[in-house]
Structure formats: C-alpha cells, structure tokens
N, C-alpha and C positions, 0 to 999 in steps of 0.2 A: 730305140728310145721313142718317148709318144712325142706326137707334132709338136710345134712351137707355141700353136695358139690352145694346146693342153693346160688345164690348170690342176685336175688330178688323175691319176694313172695309177690304175693295179691291174698287174702282169701276174696272173697265177696265184694271187696270196692264197695263203692255207693259214690259219691259225687254229693249232691242237690245244687244247687244255687235257689236265688229265682224266675230267670227266667225257673225254669224248671230243669229237671235231667240231667247231664252232663256225669256221669259215672254210670251205672246201673248193680251192683254187679257182677265186672268182677274178674277172677281170674286164675291166672298163677303162673308156676315157671320158672324161669331162672337159668341155669347152670351155673355156674361158667365157666368163660374160652369161653362163647360161643358167636355168634353174632347172635339176634335177631331182625328182624325187626317190627316195630309197623306201620302198615299200616292205612290209611283210610281218607276220605274225611274229608271237612271244617265239623266241628262240629261233628266228629265222635266221640270224645273225647279223641285225643292222647295227647294234651295238658295239659288238668287236670289229666292224667295219668302219665305222666311224672312229673308233680308238686308235688303229691302226693308222687311219690318215691323220689323225692329229698328232700320231708319234706317242702317243701313249702304250701303245703294243706291241710289240716288236712280232712281224709273221714268221712262222714257224719255216715257212718258205714262199717264195715268189717276191715279189717287190712292190712297193707302194712309193709312188712319188707326188709331191707335192710343189708347186710353181717352181721346179728342175732340182727340189731335194730330196734326195733317197732318206725317207723316213723311217725308222728315227734316227737315223746316223746322222746324219745333216739337217735335224729340227732345226738345230740353233739359228741358221741361216735364215730360216723363215716363219719363225714362231710370232714374230712381232707383224707379221702380214697376214694372220688367220686370226679367227674368233671363233666361239663356240656358246649356243646358248642352248640352256634348258632346263624348265622350271622344277623338276625333279633333282637339282644337282645345287644344293641349298650354299649360298656365301655364309662367312661366318655371322650369327646368330645376333652376338653383343655388340657389334661393331653397326653404326648409323650407315644408312643408307650412302651418303656424300663421305664417310671413311672407307665403306668397300670399295667406292667406285675410284676414290683417290689412290687406296691400295693397287688396285689392278691398272689403272693409269699409271703408276709407277713402274710396277712389273712389264709393260707394255711398250715404255719406254714415251709416253703421249709427253706432247710437249703444251705447256698452259693447261695441266690439268683441270685448274680451277674454274675458267673459261668453257673449256670441252664439256665437264659437269653441269654447269647453268645451261648450255645448248640442250642438252640431253633431256635434262629437267624439264624446259619448256617444250621442247619436242614429245615427251612422254606422259606428262602430267606428274611430274613425281616433285615438285616443289611444297607439296602440302605435307610432303613425308621424309624429306630430305634428311632431316637430322633427328629421326624415329631410328629404333633401333631395329634391324632387319628383320629378327624373329618378331617383331611386334606387326608384321604387317601381314594383310591379307592373300591369302594365294593371287588374286588377281594382281594387287600392286607388286608382289614380289615377281612375277612374270615380267611387267613392266619394267621393273630393274633390271632383272637379268637381260631385256632386250636392249637394255641401254647401254649394259656394260658389253655385252657384244658387239657393239659401235662405237664403242671407247678409242679404239686406235683405228679407225678407217679401213676395218678388213679388205683385202681384196679375195679372200675364199672366205666365206661365212659358213658355219655347219650347225644347223638348226633341228632340234628334238622338241618337237610338238609345241613349237612356240605361240601357239594360242590358245594352250590349255590354261583353263580356269578363267578364261575372259568371258563377258557377256559378249552375245554376237555383234553389238554394235563396236565396242571397244578392239573384237578381233578382227573386224572389216577394216578398222582403220588402224590397226596394224599391219595387216597384208599391203594395203597400199602403202604404206610408210618403207614396208620392206621392197616392195617394187620400186618406190619410186629412189633409195639407195641404190638398187640393182642399176638403175639406167642411170643416175648420176656418177656412179662410182666405176661401172661395169664389173662389178662383183659378180664372183660364180658363189652359187647358192646351193649347197644341199640337203635338200629338206626332207627329213624324218617325221612322217606324222600319219595318224590313224582318222586321221579326217578327210575323206576321201574328196569330200568336194572343194576344200582344200587346195589339195593336189592336183584337182583338175583343172582347177582356175589358175595356179601359179606356175605350174611347171611346163618347160618344154618338154621333158623326156621324164618317162617314169621307169626304174630298175625295179623288179620284183622279185625276191626273194623268199625262200623256204628249204629250210632244214641246212643254210650256209651256202645254201647254190642260187645263184640266179635263175628263175624260172622264162622269166620274159623281161625286154626291155625296147620300148619302143615311147613314141609319142602318147599322149592320152587317147587322142583322135583313133590313132591306128592301133589300139589295142581293146577301145569299144568295139569296133568292125571286126578285127579279128576272133574276139569271142563272142561276137551278137547280141551284145549287150548295151543297156541304153546309159549304163552311169560307169564310173568308175569302181565303187563298191560292190556293185554287182560281181565285175571284175575279181574285185580282190577276193571276194567271200567264194567265188568260182574256184579260183588258185589253192587258197587257202583250206579248203574242205578236199582238196586231192582231186578233183574231175576234171580239171582243165590240166592241157600243157601247150606251151606254144607251138607246136608243130600239128598240134591236133587241126583237122580241116573247120571249117567255122560252121559246117553243117552238121558236124557231129558235136559239135561244142553248146551250140544253139539249139540242142534237143531237149 
C-alpha cells in the first residue's frame, strides 16, 4: 500500500496495445500537494500513463491508485475529486462556453454552478465570450475555457497536459501564477505534462522523465541539472531524448 500522504501511486504498471507496449512496468508515488512534471518525447508513454491515472485505460498488469482508490475499478469513488485539462481535447463546439461549463459542472456535482461559472469567468477573463459557441473561440480563448473547466469542482488532483499552449507569454505567465495560487490555497496535487521546459523547471518540485514506456530518470529539477551537467532542463531533455544519457551515467561522461 502507498503511504497515507500519497495522492497518486503506480506499481509496476504495464499497458500493452496490439501495436506494442506503451508503458512498461513503471512505478512511482506522488505526494499530496506536490507538483510533478511528466516529460518525454512523442511515444514515451505520457498520454497512456495519464489515461491510466484518470481511469480511462485499464493497465494490462500492475496497479494504479488515486486518492486511495484502485483505478479504474473504484474510479466512481474519486472522479469528483479529480480533473483534467488539455487544449488538445475539444469541448462540444456548438455549445456556448456557459453551456459547456454548466454541463461539466453538473457532471462533477458542483453546487451553485451559475455562481461558480461567474467566479471562474472573472478569474480567467471569459466574460466577453461566455455566451459564444465554443467552436468560434480562438486557440488561446479555448485554452482559458479549458482551464476554467479543470477547476470547476475544486479538484484535489489536477492533471494538466500543455496547460499554457496557444497562450501569449504574458497570459501564460498569469495562468501559471493562478495554478500555483490554486495549489497553495487548496493543497492540490498537480501532474504536469509539458514540452515547455522552462515552465516545468519553474513549477515542478520533481520531474519524471519517460522514454519508450519506461522511466529513465526521476528527481527534482536541480538534481537533474547537476546529474547531467547541464544548464537547463531543455538540455537534459534533449540529451535523454537523443539516447545519449542514462540516469546511471556519471556526470563526467554525460557532460563530455
């Protein structure tokens, strides 16, 4: 059993599809209230890992536990305590922003949905297009709506996939600040998948790096920089992605 203060726990989780193995026996525990980055190139297994945590995909073997519930068998116990955001997952295009948020609010059992929507509209500057069809929004506007949806139910566990994609630098910086404010106010646990290495380095207490379905490193950002002899996380990511680095390699070899 994972420790009592663990929000997310994977124990030798495997997922095999007909086309091959997407996730190959990964294990990690994520402490409640922490912010963890999940990094890896295309095909690394990040999306499958997140889908298993959400209870959308059943592991072929191993186990996934979220807030004490075995996923997906017991996901009904905790789904109202989770949420997910990705600008790449579209909401119904013909519904207005308000209608979409109302539907999701009802699904999550949010009390006083109208008031909650107004609060989020003010927080994420949505008022100008609350009654506009979601399909008519710009990419940046859709991202802000998606973030509002992700916070509708005051989630204890928040799964984020490229949360600031399509946002200009100023708005993206503001969104990061809002997410950190939410984390501190609610004690929320955040798992962040992003290709924005500066964002991960700034926000995350810890970084899990995946490649070909396996975890190749797992440490705080500062330790990764020291271990690989690099100046920033992007350099570490590129080094690992290009197959030249392993966690067990001595820094003297890696830095050469």
